[in-house]
N, C-alpha and C positions, 0 to 999 in steps of 0.2 A: 414912612408910605409901606404901607404894607403889601407885602410880598402875597402873588394870586400862590394857590396851590398847586398844584403837576401831579395829573391821577398818571400813576403807570399804565401803560400798555400791556393788557392781560395776552399771554405768550400761548402762541395756539398752540395745545399739547397736540402731539403725533396720533394718526388714524392706529398707530402698530407699536406696540411699547419695542424697546430695544430687546430686548429678551426675544419676544418673539421672532423679529427683524433674524438677530443670530442665527435661530432655529431654521427661520426658512430658508437661508444662507447656505445652511450647514446640511439642510436636504436637496437642496437645489444642486449642491456638488454630488454627492450621491449620486443626485439620478442616475445620472448612467453604469453607474454600476450596479444599480437597483436594475436596471432597463437591459444590462448585458445576463445578469447573472438571472435574472428573471428570463430571458431567453434562452439561454442555454444551461440550465440546472431548471429554474421550476418548472418553464413549460412542457421540457421530456417526460420528465416523471407526472405530471397530472397526465399526462398524453399517454404514457406507460399503461396509468390506472386504469383511464377511459378504456385501452386497449383489451386490459385484463376482462373485462365483463362483457365482450365480444368474442364469437366463436368468429375464429378470422381468417382462415386457413387460404392460401391467394391462390392452389389449384384448385379450390371447393369455392366456388362464386356466389352462388345457389343458394351456398347453408353460408352463410353471411349472418349473425344476428344477434341480439343482445342475448347475453343466458343467463346473464347478472353474476353470481358466483358460483359457477358451472367449471371456470377453469381453476378455482380456487377448493372444490371438492375431489375434482380431480386429481391436484397437487398432494394431498393430503393420504391419497390412497396411489400415488406412483411409488412405487418399490424404488426404479433408478434414481427419483429426486433423493429419497433417502439416501441413497447409495452415494452419490456423487456430495451430498453435504457432509456425509464423514468424510469422504475423500479430503474435500475440501478444506477441514478439520486437521483430517493427516499431513496434506500439503503444508501449510501454513507450519505449523508446528514444526515440524519439519526443517521446514525451508529457512524462516524466520530465525529462529534456535539456533541453530549452525550460521547464519550468515552473521547473528551477531556476537557471536565468537568469537570466531574469523575474523571480522573486523574488529572487531577489539583487542585482539593480540596485531593484527596490522598495525594499528592505529599506535600499541606502547612500540612496536617496532622502529614504526616513521618517526613515530618524535623523539627519537634519538641522534645521536648527532655521529655520520658515520657518510664516508666518502660515497656519493653517488647516489644520496638521498632524495635530489632532488628529480634524477629519473627514473628511481624506482618510484616515487607518490606518482609520476608520473603513467608510468606503466600499468599501477595498482585502479586507476579511473578507467582502463581502456574496454575491461567487461562490462563497465556499467556506459560508457560510451556509445559501444554496440551495440545496436538495434534489436529488438527480441526478435523477431525473426533468423536472423542471422546468428544470433548465438543459440537459436534453436537448430539452424541447417549443420553449425560447426556440431555443436554435441550429437546432432543423430548420424553426421560422418564416424566422431568419435563412437557410436555405439553399432555402427554398423556392422553383423556377425562378418562378413566374409572380406573385407578389407578394410575393416575397423583397424583406428589406430589402438582404441582398447584391448585388445582381445591379441593384436600384434604383440602387445611389450608384454601382455602377462602370459603369453606363451612364450616369445624370446626368454622371458628369465621363468620357465621352468614352474608358474604355481598356477600352470591351468593346458592340460590338454588336449581338450577340445572347444572351440569356438562359442561359445557363447550368444543364443539373439537375444539381449538386453533389453531393447521394445518389446521384444514377443513373445515377452515370461510374463505371467497376471503377478509371480511374485516379484518381478524387479522391475517393472517396469516402472514402480513409483518411484523407487528408491533413484533410481534413473533419475527422474526427471526431475526428484526435488538436487538431485546434485549440480546440474546445470544451474537451478535458479540460484543452488548456494553460492557456484564459483561466478554470477552474476550482480547478485545480490549484497556481496562479500564489502565492494569499494563504499556501498553507499554509508553503511557503517564505517567502516573507516575513513573517512573525511569527517560523517558528523562528529562521530569521536576523538577525532585527531585536530579538530579546531576548539573540541571543548576542554583538550589538555594544552592546547598553546594559551588557552586562557587562561589556566592556572597560578596565582602568583607563586613564583619560585620562593619568596619567603618565606611561603608554607613549609614547601619542602626542607627550607635550611634551618628555619625553627625545629622543626621535628628530629632532624638529623644532630641537631646539639641536644633535642633532650634524649637520645639512644635510641630512637625510634628505629627499627627494622624496618626491611622492605617493605616484609609485609605490609606491616603497621603502617607504614604511610602509604599506601595501597588503601588498604582498607580504611583508615581513619580519614584519609585526605582525596585520594584522586575518585573513588567511588562516590562518594559526599557532594562534594563537587561538578560531576560526572551527573548524576542522577535526575535533574531536569530534561538535559539533554537525551538521556535514553527512556525516560517517556515518551517524548513526543514523538521517538524518531521510530519507537518500537513500537508507538502507537499504526504512524504512520506505515509503516513497512508491513502492519499485517493488515488492514484495511488495502493494500496495493497487492501485495499476495493474493489477501481473498478472490479481487477481483479481475485475477492476470490471467489472460488465459492462450497468450500468443503462445509460449511455450512450448503447451500443451498438443494446443490445435494442430501446430505445425511437426510436431515430434510424434507424436501416438495417433491423435486424435480423438481422443478421452480411453484410446484399448488399452492394450487387447482384453475385450470382455467387460467393458466399462471399467477398466481395473485401474485406469489413470482419469478418470472421469471425472473433474471438480464440477460444481451446482452453475460458474460461469460456462465452462465449455457445452457445458450442458444445454444451457439456453441457447448459446447461437447454434448450434448441432437444429435445438426445434425451431430456431427462426429460417438458420440459410440452407439447411439440409432439408428441413419437413418443411419449412414455408408455414409452417404455427406460430403466425404472429399474435395470436390469441395468447396462447399459454406461453410462448414466450416471454410477453410482456409479466404474466404472470410470474414466471422464477423470476423477470428480475424485479420487482414488487417486494418478492419474497429475500430475494439478496440485500435491497434498501433494508427493508426490517431486520434483519438479521444484522447488518453491520449498526444502524441505530441503537439494537441492541447489546450487540458487543460495545463499541464505544459509550455510553453512558454506563457499564458495569466496570469498563475499564475505569474510565475518568471517577468514577465514586471510589474504586479500590484502591486508584494512584492522586485521589486527592491531598493535598498538598505538599505531594512529591514531585509538584512540578516545579518547586524553588527553593534555593538553597537556604537551609534553617543554619 
C-alpha cells in the first residue's frame, strides 16, 4: 500500500526580524531617558542659542528683535568678558590644583588605620555636604575686616598689626575666594581617591615590599598607576564644575571689587538678573558651552589611554 506523501506546511516569516525587535525594544527602554535629557538639556541649549540671536532686554521690550550675530560681535569686543575668561582660568587652576593635592593627602591619611578614623572620615565630608551659599556666608564672616575670625587670629598671633579687608582688595579678593573653594572641594577628591586606594590589592604592596621597594617607589609604581583612572575622571569633572560654579563668588563678592573676582559664569548671571539682558546672557552661556566642549575634547585627547590601568 503506497504511502501518501505529506507536504510540510510552510512557516510564516515574521514581518520584523529578531534583531530588529531587539533594537526596537532597546530604543523603547531608552525613550524615557531621551525625553528627559531632551527636555532638560537639549532644549535649554537650543533655546539659549535661539535667544542669543535676539536683542532681548526685559526693561526695553520695544527694542526686542532679531539681530543675528550682533551679540557675538559684542562679545568679541567686550573687554570685561575677556577679563572674566582670564579670571575663570585662574579660579579653576588655583582651585582644582590645591583641591587635588589636599584631597590626595587627606585620602592617604584616611587610608591608614588609626583610632577615630571613621569619625574623621565623616568630618572630612562636612565642607562638601554644606550648601555652597552657606559656605560662602561662613567664609564671608571669616574674612570680615572688623570682626572676622581671620583678622582676629592673625592679630593675636602677632603676624599682622592692621586689619585687612580681604574681599575688598583687588589683589587679595581672588586668592581669598579660591581658598574658600579649596576648603569646599578637598572632600570630593579625598573620597574619590580614598575609594581608589581601598580598591588596590594589598598583595601588590606586599610583593613590592618583599622585593625591597621603598615607600616612595611603592607610591610611584603602584599607587599612582592604579589611581590614574580615578584621577583623570575626577579632575576633568571637577574642572568643569568649578568653571561653571558661580554660587561662592556671587555671594561673597558679586564679582568685585572692580571685576577682580568676576568669572564668566558670574558675569552671565549679572547680565541676566541685574541688567536683565537675557540675549547677551544667552550669548555668554553659549560661549561657556563651546569653551567647555573644546576643553573636554582636548583633555580627553591628552589623557587618551590614561583612563585605564595598564
